[in-house]
The first five atom37 places (N, CA, C, CB, O) and aatype in JSON, in Angstrom:
{
  "aatype": [12, 3, 3, 19, 10, 1, 6, 17, 0, 7, 10, 0, 6, 14, 10, 1, 7, 10, 10, 0, 6, 1, 6, 3, 0, 0, 6, 10, 0, 8, 17, 10, 15, 0, 19, 6, 0, 7, 10, 1, 15, 8, 10, 1, 3, 10, 6, 13, 15, 6, 10, 3, 1, 1, 10, 0, 0, 0, 6, 0, 0, 0, 1, 5, 10, 0, 10, 6, 12, 6, 18, 7, 13, 10, 10, 3, 5, 3, 1, 11, 10, 10, 15, 9, 7, 18, 1, 19, 0, 3, 7, 0, 10, 3, 0, 2, 4, 18, 3, 10, 10, 0, 15, 6, 0, 1, 10, 0, 15, 13, 10, 0, 9, 0, 11, 7, 3, 19, 14, 0, 1, 8, 17, 13, 1, 10, 7, 8, 0, 19, 16, 14, 8, 0],
  "atom_mask": [
    [1, 1, 1, 1, 1],
    [1, 1, 1, 1, 1],
    [1, 1, 1, 1, 1],
    [1, 1, 1, 1, 1],
    [1, 1, 1, 1, 1],
    [1, 1, 1, 1, 1],
    [1, 1, 1, 1, 1],
    [1, 1, 1, 1, 1],
    [1, 1, 1, 1, 1],
    [1, 1, 1, 0, 1],
    [1, 1, 1, 1, 1],
    [1, 1, 1, 1, 1],
    [1, 1, 1, 1, 1],
    [1, 1, 1, 1, 1],
    [1, 1, 1, 1, 1],
    [1, 1, 1, 1, 1],
    [1, 1, 1, 0, 1],
    [1, 1, 1, 1, 1],
    [1, 1, 1, 1, 1],
    [1, 1, 1, 1, 1],
    [1, 1, 1, 1, 1],
    [1, 1, 1, 1, 1],
    [1, 1, 1, 1, 1],
    [1, 1, 1, 1, 1],
    [1, 1, 1, 1, 1],
    [1, 1, 1, 1, 1],
    [1, 1, 1, 1, 1],
    [1, 1, 1, 1, 1],
    [1, 1, 1, 1, 1],
    [1, 1, 1, 1, 1],
    [1, 1, 1, 1, 1],
    [1, 1, 1, 1, 1],
    [1, 1, 1, 1, 1],
    [1, 1, 1, 1, 1],
    [1, 1, 1, 1, 1],
    [1, 1, 1, 1, 1],
    [1, 1, 1, 1, 1],
    [1, 1, 1, 0, 1],
    [1, 1, 1, 1, 1],
    [1, 1, 1, 1, 1],
    [1, 1, 1, 1, 1],
    [1, 1, 1, 1, 1],
    [1, 1, 1, 1, 1],
    [1, 1, 1, 1, 1],
    [1, 1, 1, 1, 1],
    [1, 1, 1, 1, 1],
    [1, 1, 1, 1, 1],
    [1, 1, 1, 1, 1],
    [1, 1, 1, 1, 1],
    [1, 1, 1, 1, 1],
    [1, 1, 1, 1, 1],
    [1, 1, 1, 1, 1],
    [1, 1, 1, 1, 1],
    [1, 1, 1, 1, 1],
    [1, 1, 1, 1, 1],
    [1, 1, 1, 1, 1],
    [1, 1, 1, 1, 1],
    [1, 1, 1, 1, 1],
    [1, 1, 1, 1, 1],
    [1, 1, 1, 1, 1],
    [1, 1, 1, 1, 1],
    [1, 1, 1, 1, 1],
    [1, 1, 1, 1, 1],
    [1, 1, 1, 1, 1],
    [1, 1, 1, 1, 1],
    [1, 1, 1, 1, 1],
    [1, 1, 1, 1, 1],
    [1, 1, 1, 1, 1],
    [1, 1, 1, 1, 1],
    [1, 1, 1, 1, 1],
    [1, 1, 1, 1, 1],
    [1, 1, 1, 0, 1],
    [1, 1, 1, 1, 1],
    [1, 1, 1, 1, 1],
    [1, 1, 1, 1, 1],
    [1, 1, 1, 1, 1],
    [1, 1, 1, 1, 1],
    [1, 1, 1, 1, 1],
    [1, 1, 1, 1, 1],
    [1, 1, 1, 1, 1],
    [1, 1, 1, 1, 1],
    [1, 1, 1, 1, 1],
    [1, 1, 1, 1, 1],
    [1, 1, 1, 1, 1],
    [1, 1, 1, 0, 1],
    [1, 1, 1, 1, 1],
    [1, 1, 1, 1, 1],
    [1, 1, 1, 1, 1],
    [1, 1, 1, 1, 1],
    [1, 1, 1, 1, 1],
    [1, 1, 1, 0, 1],
    [1, 1, 1, 1, 1],
    [1, 1, 1, 1, 1],
    [1, 1, 1, 1, 1],
    [1, 1, 1, 1, 1],
    [1, 1, 1, 1, 1],
    [1, 1, 1, 1, 1],
    [1, 1, 1, 1, 1],
    [1, 1, 1, 1, 1],
    [1, 1, 1, 1, 1],
    [1, 1, 1, 1, 1],
    [1, 1, 1, 1, 1],
    [1, 1, 1, 1, 1],
    [1, 1, 1, 1, 1],
    [1, 1, 1, 1, 1],
    [1, 1, 1, 1, 1],
    [1, 1, 1, 1, 1],
    [1, 1, 1, 1, 1],
    [1, 1, 1, 1, 1],
    [1, 1, 1, 1, 1],
    [1, 1, 1, 1, 1],
    [1, 1, 1, 1, 1],
    [1, 1, 1, 1, 1],
    [1, 1, 1, 1, 1],
    [1, 1, 1, 1, 1],
    [1, 1, 1, 0, 1],
    [1, 1, 1, 1, 1],
    [1, 1, 1, 1, 1],
    [1, 1, 1, 1, 1],
    [1, 1, 1, 1, 1],
    [1, 1, 1, 1, 1],
    [1, 1, 1, 1, 1],
    [1, 1, 1, 1, 1],
    [1, 1, 1, 1, 1],
    [1, 1, 1, 1, 1],
    [1, 1, 1, 1, 1],
    [1, 1, 1, 0, 1],
    [1, 1, 1, 1, 1],
    [1, 1, 1, 1, 1],
    [1, 1, 1, 1, 1],
    [1, 1, 1, 1, 1],
    [1, 1, 1, 1, 1],
    [1, 1, 1, 1, 1],
    [1, 1, 1, 1, 1]
  ],
  "atom_positions": [
    [[113.39, 100.66, 140.72], [113.06, 99.43, 139.39], [113.74, 98.68, 139.04], [112.84, 99.74, 138.2], [113.32, 97.53, 139.01]],
    [[115.13, 98.97, 138.58], [115.82, 97.97, 138.4], [116.36, 97.01, 139.06], [116.4, 98.24, 138.0], [116.77, 95.99, 138.5]],
    [[116.45, 97.25, 140.59], [117.11, 96.86, 141.26], [115.8, 95.62, 141.59], [117.78, 97.94, 142.23], [116.05, 94.49, 142.01]],
    [[114.68, 96.04, 141.35], [113.48, 95.24, 141.6], [113.06, 94.15, 140.75], [112.46, 96.04, 141.64], [112.39, 93.18, 141.11]],
    [[113.72, 94.5, 139.06], [113.6, 93.72, 137.89], [115.08, 92.59, 138.2], [113.65, 94.86, 136.32], [115.05, 91.51, 137.62]],
    [[116.35, 92.95, 139.17], [117.08, 92.25, 139.62], [116.97, 91.22, 140.57], [117.66, 92.85, 139.85], [117.54, 90.13, 140.49]],
    [[116.33, 91.55, 141.33], [115.83, 90.45, 142.43], [114.56, 89.42, 142.14], [115.38, 91.28, 143.74], [114.12, 88.56, 142.9]],
    [[114.0, 89.84, 140.53], [113.15, 89.18, 140.07], [113.84, 88.03, 139.16], [112.26, 90.05, 139.47], [113.51, 86.84, 139.14]],
    [[114.77, 88.59, 138.5], [115.65, 87.69, 137.95], [116.27, 86.9, 138.45], [116.33, 88.07, 137.43], [116.6, 85.87, 137.87]],
    [[116.56, 87.12, 139.49], [117.54, 86.29, 140.58], [116.4, 85.19, 141.3], [0.0, 0.0, 0.0], [116.84, 84.24, 141.94]],
    [[115.47, 85.32, 141.19], [114.59, 84.48, 141.81], [114.17, 83.0, 141.01], [113.4, 85.37, 142.06], [113.67, 82.01, 141.55]],
    [[114.5, 83.16, 139.73], [114.34, 82.29, 139.15], [114.65, 80.48, 139.47], [114.85, 82.84, 138.32], [113.87, 79.53, 139.58]],
    [[115.88, 80.58, 139.52], [116.24, 79.14, 140.03], [115.71, 78.35, 141.48], [117.72, 79.22, 140.14], [115.47, 77.15, 141.65]],
    [[115.63, 79.47, 142.44], [114.71, 79.06, 143.73], [113.31, 78.85, 143.25], [114.67, 80.25, 144.95], [112.75, 77.97, 143.9]],
    [[112.64, 79.33, 142.42], [111.17, 79.02, 141.92], [111.64, 77.35, 141.33], [110.45, 80.39, 140.44], [111.42, 76.25, 141.85]],
    [[112.18, 77.63, 140.36], [112.44, 75.75, 139.81], [112.46, 75.12, 140.77], [113.81, 75.17, 139.04], [111.51, 74.34, 140.71]],
    [[113.09, 74.96, 141.81], [112.85, 73.62, 142.77], [111.57, 73.62, 143.5], [0.0, 0.0, 0.0], [111.26, 72.53, 144.0]],
    [[110.87, 74.49, 143.64], [109.88, 74.54, 144.05], [108.49, 73.99, 142.94], [109.96, 75.84, 144.54], [107.58, 73.19, 143.15]],
    [[108.71, 74.54, 142.13], [107.74, 74.22, 140.75], [108.03, 72.75, 140.58], [108.18, 75.15, 139.17], [107.03, 72.07, 140.38]],
    [[109.34, 72.05, 140.64], [109.66, 70.7, 140.54], [108.35, 69.72, 141.08], [111.02, 70.5, 141.39], [108.19, 68.6, 140.59]],
    [[107.75, 70.09, 141.8], [106.89, 68.96, 142.89], [105.34, 69.09, 141.95], [106.7, 69.69, 145.11], [104.57, 68.13, 141.95]],
    [[105.06, 70.12, 141.31], [103.77, 70.54, 140.66], [103.85, 69.32, 139.5], [103.73, 72.34, 140.02], [104.86, 68.88, 138.95]],
    [[102.56, 68.95, 139.32], [102.09, 68.41, 138.02], [102.65, 68.86, 136.86], [100.83, 68.6, 137.86], [103.33, 68.14, 136.13]],
    [[102.24, 70.65, 136.51], [102.22, 71.15, 135.42], [103.59, 71.87, 135.35], [101.03, 71.92, 135.24], [103.71, 72.91, 134.71]],
    [[104.68, 71.28, 136.05], [105.88, 71.72, 136.62], [107.02, 71.85, 135.33], [106.31, 70.64, 137.84], [107.92, 72.69, 135.42]],
    [[106.92, 70.93, 134.12], [107.31, 71.59, 132.74], [106.83, 72.82, 132.0], [107.08, 70.74, 131.9], [107.49, 73.7, 131.44]],
    [[105.29, 72.66, 132.17], [104.58, 73.7, 131.44], [105.09, 75.44, 132.55], [102.48, 73.1, 131.45], [105.35, 76.53, 132.05]],
    [[105.07, 75.19, 133.69], [105.46, 76.03, 134.66], [107.0, 76.36, 134.1], [105.3, 75.33, 136.19], [107.16, 77.43, 133.51]],
    [[107.92, 75.65, 134.23], [109.36, 75.91, 134.14], [109.49, 76.61, 132.72], [110.29, 74.49, 134.29], [110.14, 77.65, 132.66]],
    [[108.91, 76.11, 131.58], [108.79, 76.76, 130.62], [108.64, 78.22, 130.46], [108.05, 76.28, 130.2], [109.45, 79.03, 130.01]],
    [[107.59, 78.39, 130.86], [106.69, 80.14, 131.62], [107.68, 80.77, 132.32], [105.21, 79.99, 133.02], [108.07, 81.85, 131.87]],
    [[108.21, 80.34, 133.37], [109.48, 80.98, 134.19], [110.44, 81.26, 133.48], [110.08, 80.22, 135.21], [110.9, 82.36, 133.79]],
    [[111.38, 80.38, 132.04], [112.47, 80.65, 131.6], [111.94, 81.73, 130.37], [113.3, 79.3, 131.26], [112.84, 82.17, 129.65]],
    [[110.97, 82.04, 130.18], [110.6, 83.01, 129.23], [110.13, 84.44, 129.7], [109.59, 82.44, 128.48], [109.87, 85.43, 129.02]],
    [[110.07, 84.23, 131.28], [109.93, 85.43, 132.42], [111.63, 86.03, 132.16], [109.52, 84.68, 134.44], [112.2, 87.0, 131.67]],
    [[112.04, 84.4, 133.02], [113.66, 85.27, 133.21], [113.97, 85.83, 131.98], [115.1, 84.26, 133.61], [113.99, 87.06, 131.85]],
    [[114.23, 85.03, 131.04], [114.88, 85.29, 129.81], [114.38, 87.02, 129.37], [114.35, 83.97, 128.62], [115.17, 87.78, 128.81]],
    [[113.37, 87.29, 129.63], [112.65, 88.41, 129.25], [113.34, 89.54, 130.49], [0.0, 0.0, 0.0], [113.83, 90.67, 130.49]],
    [[113.19, 89.02, 130.99], [113.57, 90.23, 132.46], [115.27, 90.66, 132.24], [113.37, 89.18, 134.51], [115.79, 91.77, 132.33]],
    [[115.91, 89.26, 131.9], [117.46, 89.49, 131.63], [117.87, 90.38, 130.22], [118.16, 87.94, 131.49], [118.84, 91.1, 129.97]],
    [[117.01, 90.09, 129.64], [117.24, 90.78, 128.25], [117.1, 92.33, 128.69], [116.01, 90.28, 126.96], [118.06, 93.1, 128.75]],
    [[115.44, 92.75, 129.06], [115.01, 94.17, 129.49], [116.46, 94.81, 130.9], [112.97, 93.91, 130.34], [116.67, 96.0, 131.11]],
    [[116.99, 93.99, 131.43], [118.39, 94.15, 132.18], [119.52, 94.97, 131.39], [119.0, 92.66, 132.47], [120.03, 96.07, 131.58]],
    [[119.71, 93.75, 130.21], [120.78, 93.9, 129.63], [120.74, 95.79, 128.91], [120.84, 92.5, 128.5], [121.62, 96.65, 128.9]],
    [[118.85, 95.82, 128.25], [118.65, 96.68, 127.55], [118.71, 98.5, 128.37], [117.34, 96.11, 126.94], [118.74, 99.62, 127.86]],
    [[118.69, 98.02, 129.91], [118.86, 99.53, 130.99], [119.8, 99.51, 130.92], [118.49, 99.82, 132.46], [120.31, 100.61, 130.73]],
    [[120.9, 98.13, 131.02], [122.28, 98.67, 130.97], [122.95, 99.07, 130.23], [122.91, 98.2, 131.22], [124.02, 99.6, 130.54]],
    [[122.3, 98.86, 128.42], [122.97, 99.74, 127.96], [122.38, 100.84, 127.36], [123.68, 99.25, 127.29], [122.85, 101.17, 126.27]],
    [[121.23, 101.67, 127.91], [120.41, 102.65, 127.8], [121.34, 103.7, 128.43], [119.0, 102.41, 128.44], [121.84, 104.68, 127.87]],
    [[121.49, 103.27, 129.79], [122.4, 103.88, 130.95], [123.95, 104.24, 130.43], [122.52, 102.7, 132.26], [124.57, 105.21, 130.88]],
    [[124.48, 103.33, 129.41], [125.61, 103.53, 128.61], [125.76, 104.62, 127.65], [125.77, 102.5, 127.98], [126.77, 105.32, 127.57]],
    [[124.48, 104.75, 126.76], [124.5, 105.16, 125.73], [124.04, 106.64, 126.54], [123.69, 104.33, 124.58], [124.4, 107.64, 125.91]],
    [[123.35, 106.91, 127.73], [123.0, 108.05, 127.9], [124.48, 108.56, 128.71], [121.52, 108.11, 128.64], [124.51, 109.79, 128.61]],
    [[125.55, 108.1, 129.38], [126.56, 108.13, 129.62], [126.94, 108.61, 128.33], [127.02, 107.08, 130.18], [126.61, 109.73, 127.95]],
    [[127.56, 107.9, 127.7], [128.72, 108.56, 126.75], [127.74, 109.53, 125.83], [129.71, 107.24, 125.67], [128.48, 109.99, 124.97]],
    [[126.68, 109.95, 125.68], [125.94, 111.03, 124.9], [126.5, 112.19, 125.64], [124.22, 110.95, 124.92], [126.81, 113.27, 125.15]],
    [[126.63, 111.75, 127.1], [126.54, 113.34, 128.06], [128.23, 113.66, 128.02], [125.79, 113.13, 130.23], [128.67, 114.79, 128.23]],
    [[129.07, 112.53, 127.72], [130.37, 112.56, 127.76], [130.78, 113.25, 126.1], [130.93, 110.96, 128.16], [131.81, 113.89, 125.87]],
    [[129.99, 113.01, 125.38], [130.47, 113.61, 123.64], [129.61, 115.09, 123.99], [129.58, 112.37, 121.75], [129.87, 115.88, 123.08]],
    [[128.81, 115.63, 124.85], [128.32, 117.17, 124.88], [129.56, 117.58, 125.33], [126.99, 117.68, 125.87], [130.36, 118.2, 124.64]],
    [[129.77, 117.13, 126.81], [130.96, 117.61, 127.08], [131.98, 117.94, 126.18], [131.38, 116.93, 127.78], [132.22, 119.11, 125.88]],
    [[132.6, 116.99, 125.74], [134.01, 117.31, 124.63], [133.53, 118.0, 123.34], [134.86, 115.75, 124.04], [134.24, 118.72, 122.63]],
    [[132.5, 117.75, 123.16], [131.84, 118.77, 121.96], [131.75, 120.46, 122.58], [129.96, 118.12, 121.53], [132.18, 121.37, 121.88]],
    [[131.35, 120.63, 123.48], [131.31, 122.1, 124.33], [132.59, 122.47, 124.56], [130.6, 122.09, 125.79], [132.81, 123.67, 124.37]],
    [[133.62, 121.69, 124.97], [134.47, 121.89, 125.83], [136.11, 122.59, 124.24], [134.59, 120.02, 127.01], [137.08, 123.35, 124.24]],
    [[135.28, 121.51, 123.11], [136.39, 122.16, 121.78], [135.76, 123.09, 121.42], [136.76, 121.31, 120.37], [136.38, 124.11, 121.1]],
    [[134.43, 123.06, 121.35], [134.05, 124.74, 120.57], [134.34, 125.53, 121.23], [132.67, 125.25, 120.23], [135.01, 126.35, 120.61]],
    [[134.17, 125.87, 122.53], [134.26, 126.64, 123.67], [136.19, 127.23, 123.26], [133.84, 125.46, 125.38], [136.5, 128.42, 123.24]],
    [[137.11, 126.18, 123.0], [138.71, 126.51, 123.01], [138.59, 127.4, 122.48], [139.8, 125.73, 122.44], [137.49, 127.3, 121.92]],
    [[139.22, 128.72, 122.16], [139.68, 129.54, 121.23], [141.43, 129.46, 120.93], [139.18, 130.9, 121.73], [142.24, 129.43, 121.86]],
    [[141.79, 129.45, 119.63], [143.24, 128.73, 119.4], [143.51, 130.27, 118.8], [143.45, 127.02, 118.17], [144.43, 130.9, 119.34]],
    [[142.99, 130.72, 118.03], [143.57, 132.01, 117.24], [144.62, 132.55, 118.18], [0.0, 0.0, 0.0], [145.81, 132.64, 117.85]],
    [[144.13, 132.92, 119.46], [145.64, 133.76, 119.78], [146.52, 133.19, 120.55], [145.53, 135.06, 120.48], [146.99, 133.75, 121.54]],
    [[146.95, 131.59, 120.05], [147.82, 130.73, 120.0], [148.73, 130.87, 118.74], [147.18, 129.55, 120.12], [149.79, 130.28, 118.55]],
    [[148.1, 131.82, 117.87], [148.75, 131.83, 116.31], [150.26, 132.42, 116.0], [147.77, 132.77, 115.37], [150.16, 133.57, 115.56]],
    [[151.45, 132.03, 116.1], [152.71, 132.94, 116.16], [152.57, 133.19, 114.87], [154.19, 132.39, 116.64], [152.73, 132.2, 114.16]],
    [[152.16, 134.84, 113.96], [151.61, 135.33, 113.12], [152.67, 135.3, 111.71], [151.15, 136.59, 113.68], [152.52, 135.21, 110.49]],
    [[153.8, 135.43, 112.68], [155.08, 135.77, 111.55], [155.44, 134.09, 110.85], [156.87, 136.59, 112.6], [155.78, 133.85, 109.69]],
    [[155.22, 133.06, 112.03], [155.92, 131.46, 111.36], [154.28, 131.09, 111.36], [157.35, 130.1, 112.66], [154.13, 129.89, 111.57]],
    [[153.36, 131.6, 111.23], [151.96, 130.84, 111.27], [151.57, 129.48, 111.8], [151.58, 130.72, 110.07], [150.62, 128.78, 111.45]],
    [[152.61, 129.24, 112.83], [152.17, 128.13, 113.7], [151.67, 128.39, 115.1], [153.24, 127.25, 113.82], [151.91, 129.47, 115.65]],
    [[150.99, 127.44, 115.69], [150.76, 127.6, 116.81], [151.94, 127.14, 118.28], [149.55, 126.97, 116.7], [152.72, 126.21, 118.46]],
    [[151.49, 128.45, 119.17], [152.93, 128.63, 120.18], [152.44, 127.42, 120.97], [153.22, 130.34, 121.3], [151.46, 126.77, 120.59]],
    [[153.05, 127.18, 121.93], [153.03, 125.55, 122.68], [152.45, 126.39, 123.97], [154.94, 124.42, 122.98], [152.59, 125.77, 125.03]],
    [[151.86, 127.59, 124.08], [151.58, 128.68, 125.47], [151.79, 129.52, 125.28], [0.0, 0.0, 0.0], [152.5, 130.03, 124.42]],
    [[150.94, 130.05, 126.43], [151.18, 131.63, 126.5], [150.94, 131.77, 127.85], [150.22, 132.65, 125.58], [149.98, 131.31, 128.48]],
    [[152.28, 132.74, 128.44], [153.38, 133.24, 129.59], [152.32, 134.22, 129.86], [155.17, 133.87, 129.17], [152.32, 135.34, 129.35]],
    [[151.26, 133.7, 130.8], [150.41, 134.83, 131.27], [151.01, 135.58, 132.13], [149.23, 134.47, 131.85], [150.43, 136.63, 132.43]],
    [[152.22, 135.33, 132.73], [153.15, 136.72, 133.88], [153.64, 137.58, 132.53], [155.08, 135.99, 135.18], [153.49, 138.77, 132.81]],
    [[154.17, 137.44, 131.18], [154.5, 138.32, 130.63], [153.61, 138.82, 129.71], [155.48, 138.09, 130.27], [153.8, 139.85, 129.05]],
    [[152.5, 138.01, 129.63], [151.42, 138.39, 128.44], [152.04, 138.44, 126.84], [0.0, 0.0, 0.0], [151.97, 139.41, 126.1]],
    [[152.58, 137.3, 126.57], [153.18, 136.79, 125.12], [152.69, 135.5, 125.58], [155.0, 136.94, 124.64], [152.27, 135.01, 126.63]],
    [[153.01, 135.01, 123.95], [152.98, 133.71, 123.63], [154.65, 133.08, 124.17], [152.58, 133.63, 121.87], [155.49, 133.9, 124.56]],
    [[154.88, 132.05, 124.13], [156.13, 131.43, 124.28], [156.61, 131.04, 122.84], [156.03, 130.19, 125.24], [156.02, 130.66, 121.83]],
    [[157.98, 131.3, 123.15], [158.54, 131.96, 121.55], [158.08, 130.02, 120.56], [161.3, 132.63, 121.62], [157.74, 129.8, 119.39]],
    [[158.31, 129.02, 121.77], [158.43, 127.87, 120.65], [156.99, 127.29, 120.27], [159.39, 126.57, 121.21], [155.93, 127.33, 120.89]],
    [[157.34, 126.71, 118.97], [155.51, 126.6, 118.65], [155.67, 124.99, 117.94], [154.65, 128.19, 117.13], [156.65, 124.38, 117.53]],
    [[154.41, 124.7, 118.01], [154.27, 123.27, 117.2], [154.74, 123.05, 116.37], [153.34, 122.87, 116.77], [153.85, 123.64, 115.76]],
    [[155.35, 122.75, 115.63], [155.78, 122.78, 113.72], [155.84, 121.25, 113.27], [157.71, 123.6, 113.25], [156.45, 121.04, 112.22]],
    [[155.27, 120.09, 113.96], [155.35, 118.85, 113.5], [154.25, 118.21, 113.2], [155.94, 118.19, 114.24], [153.58, 117.83, 114.17]],
    [[153.73, 117.89, 111.79], [152.64, 116.91, 111.73], [152.63, 115.79, 112.55], [152.55, 116.45, 110.54], [151.63, 115.43, 113.17]],
    [[153.45, 115.35, 112.57], [153.53, 114.19, 113.27], [153.53, 114.11, 114.72], [154.53, 113.64, 112.9], [153.94, 113.09, 115.29]],
    [[153.04, 115.21, 115.43], [152.88, 115.22, 116.9], [151.28, 115.47, 117.32], [153.87, 116.42, 117.52], [150.55, 115.58, 116.34]],
    [[150.58, 115.58, 118.68], [149.65, 115.84, 118.96], [148.83, 117.12, 118.61], [149.84, 115.62, 119.87], [147.63, 117.41, 118.52]],
    [[150.08, 117.78, 118.45], [149.65, 119.31, 118.15], [149.07, 119.37, 117.14], [150.61, 120.3, 118.03], [148.82, 120.51, 116.77]],
    [[148.63, 118.3, 116.32], [148.17, 118.24, 114.62], [146.66, 118.34, 114.83], [148.64, 116.59, 113.63], [145.99, 119.05, 114.08]],
    [[145.94, 117.43, 116.13], [144.84, 117.35, 116.31], [144.45, 118.82, 116.36], [144.57, 116.51, 117.35], [143.81, 119.35, 115.45]],
    [[144.92, 119.54, 117.59], [144.44, 121.05, 117.96], [144.8, 121.73, 116.32], [145.56, 121.93, 119.57], [143.97, 122.49, 115.84]],
    [[145.96, 121.43, 115.59], [145.78, 122.21, 114.32], [144.46, 122.18, 113.37], [146.85, 121.81, 113.52], [143.68, 122.99, 112.89]],
    [[144.65, 120.83, 113.37], [142.78, 120.91, 112.38], [141.58, 121.28, 113.42], [142.12, 118.94, 111.6], [140.58, 121.33, 112.71]],
    [[141.29, 121.49, 114.43], [140.07, 121.82, 115.02], [140.42, 123.31, 114.92], [139.71, 121.15, 116.54], [139.58, 124.07, 114.45]],
    [[141.18, 123.6, 115.17], [141.73, 125.43, 115.1], [141.11, 125.82, 113.77], [143.79, 125.8, 114.98], [140.13, 126.56, 113.75]],
    [[141.83, 125.19, 112.29], [140.93, 125.34, 111.28], [139.89, 125.26, 110.75], [141.07, 125.15, 110.87], [139.47, 125.94, 109.81]],
    [[139.19, 124.06, 111.54], [137.79, 123.48, 111.37], [137.19, 124.71, 111.67], [137.29, 122.18, 112.32], [136.7, 125.38, 110.76]],
    [[137.17, 125.18, 113.08], [136.71, 126.67, 113.76], [136.64, 127.95, 113.5], [137.22, 126.92, 114.56], [136.08, 128.89, 114.06]],
    [[137.35, 127.84, 112.5], [137.64, 129.11, 111.98], [138.6, 129.95, 112.82], [0.0, 0.0, 0.0], [138.59, 131.16, 112.64]],
    [[139.48, 129.39, 113.76], [139.87, 130.14, 114.51], [141.79, 130.44, 113.73], [139.52, 129.4, 116.13], [142.53, 131.21, 114.34]],
    [[142.18, 129.92, 112.78], [143.56, 130.16, 112.25], [143.57, 129.75, 110.6], [144.69, 129.2, 113.18], [143.08, 128.65, 110.32]],
    [[143.86, 130.19, 110.01], [143.59, 129.98, 108.7], [144.62, 128.78, 108.29], [143.73, 131.35, 107.87], [145.8, 128.58, 108.58]],
    [[143.35, 127.83, 107.23], [143.73, 126.93, 106.67], [145.29, 126.91, 106.17], [142.85, 126.82, 105.8], [145.99, 125.91, 106.34]],
    [[145.81, 128.18, 105.5], [147.59, 127.83, 105.34], [148.39, 127.24, 106.46], [148.45, 129.2, 105.08], [149.42, 126.59, 106.26]],
    [[147.87, 127.5, 107.74], [148.5, 126.91, 108.73], [149.07, 125.93, 108.46], [147.88, 126.67, 109.6], [150.26, 125.68, 108.27]],
    [[147.69, 125.04, 108.45], [148.17, 122.96, 107.84], [149.19, 123.05, 107.05], [146.9, 121.88, 106.66], [150.14, 122.38, 107.45]],
    [[149.41, 123.69, 105.94], [150.74, 123.39, 105.39], [152.21, 124.05, 105.83], [150.56, 123.67, 104.06], [153.22, 123.86, 105.16]],
    [[152.19, 124.78, 106.93], [152.93, 125.09, 107.55], [153.8, 124.2, 109.05], [152.29, 126.07, 107.64], [154.68, 124.6, 109.81]],
    [[153.13, 123.02, 108.99], [153.63, 121.5, 109.77], [154.34, 120.75, 109.2], [152.68, 120.55, 110.1], [153.87, 120.13, 108.26]],
    [[155.52, 120.58, 109.52], [156.98, 119.72, 108.63], [156.26, 118.3, 109.26], [0.0, 0.0, 0.0], [155.55, 117.84, 110.15]],
    [[157.1, 117.96, 107.97], [157.23, 115.99, 108.23], [158.74, 115.66, 108.56], [156.81, 114.83, 106.49], [159.72, 116.03, 107.92]],
    [[158.71, 114.93, 109.67], [159.82, 114.64, 110.02], [160.57, 113.38, 108.5], [159.53, 114.04, 111.72], [159.93, 112.75, 107.66]],
    [[161.73, 113.44, 108.68], [162.65, 113.09, 107.87], [163.13, 111.74, 108.17], [163.62, 114.0, 107.87], [164.24, 112.18, 108.47]],
    [[163.25, 110.5, 108.36], [163.59, 109.75, 108.6], [164.32, 108.36, 107.9], [162.87, 109.84, 109.08], [163.62, 107.47, 107.41]],
    [[165.91, 108.27, 107.91], [166.53, 107.53, 107.08], [165.69, 106.05, 107.53], [168.26, 107.67, 107.26], [165.3, 105.71, 108.64]],
    [[165.57, 105.14, 105.88], [165.15, 104.26, 106.2], [166.13, 103.29, 105.47], [163.82, 104.28, 106.03], [166.38, 103.51, 104.28]],
    [[166.69, 102.26, 106.09], [167.46, 101.21, 105.31], [167.19, 100.17, 104.61], [168.09, 100.73, 105.87], [168.09, 99.52, 104.09]]
  ]
}
């Protein structure tokens, strides 16, 4: 259907040339312009609705992934920080932790807290870098 609408919208210019020879050319040209504008508007709406559909699908997939992730096992119970990973071969958390608030890990921390995977006090364990200011 979209292809047919695109084809019809593309016919407007050739039709204008054919209509120019008629007595009622001005009226028909006005009508043709209105039809062309309507078709082009509908095509834009279709393109936006397709974009909306794709964005909604991406949002749903991202939401599902975020909610299915489990962060609790990454929490180092002693330090109250998220480990940078899990060593499957050793069956243990990596000894290093994300401990800086100004890192990409803060998003994981925020999500883990929001989901209830880790306690809220974890957030306050994240440090703030001190940078000299001149």
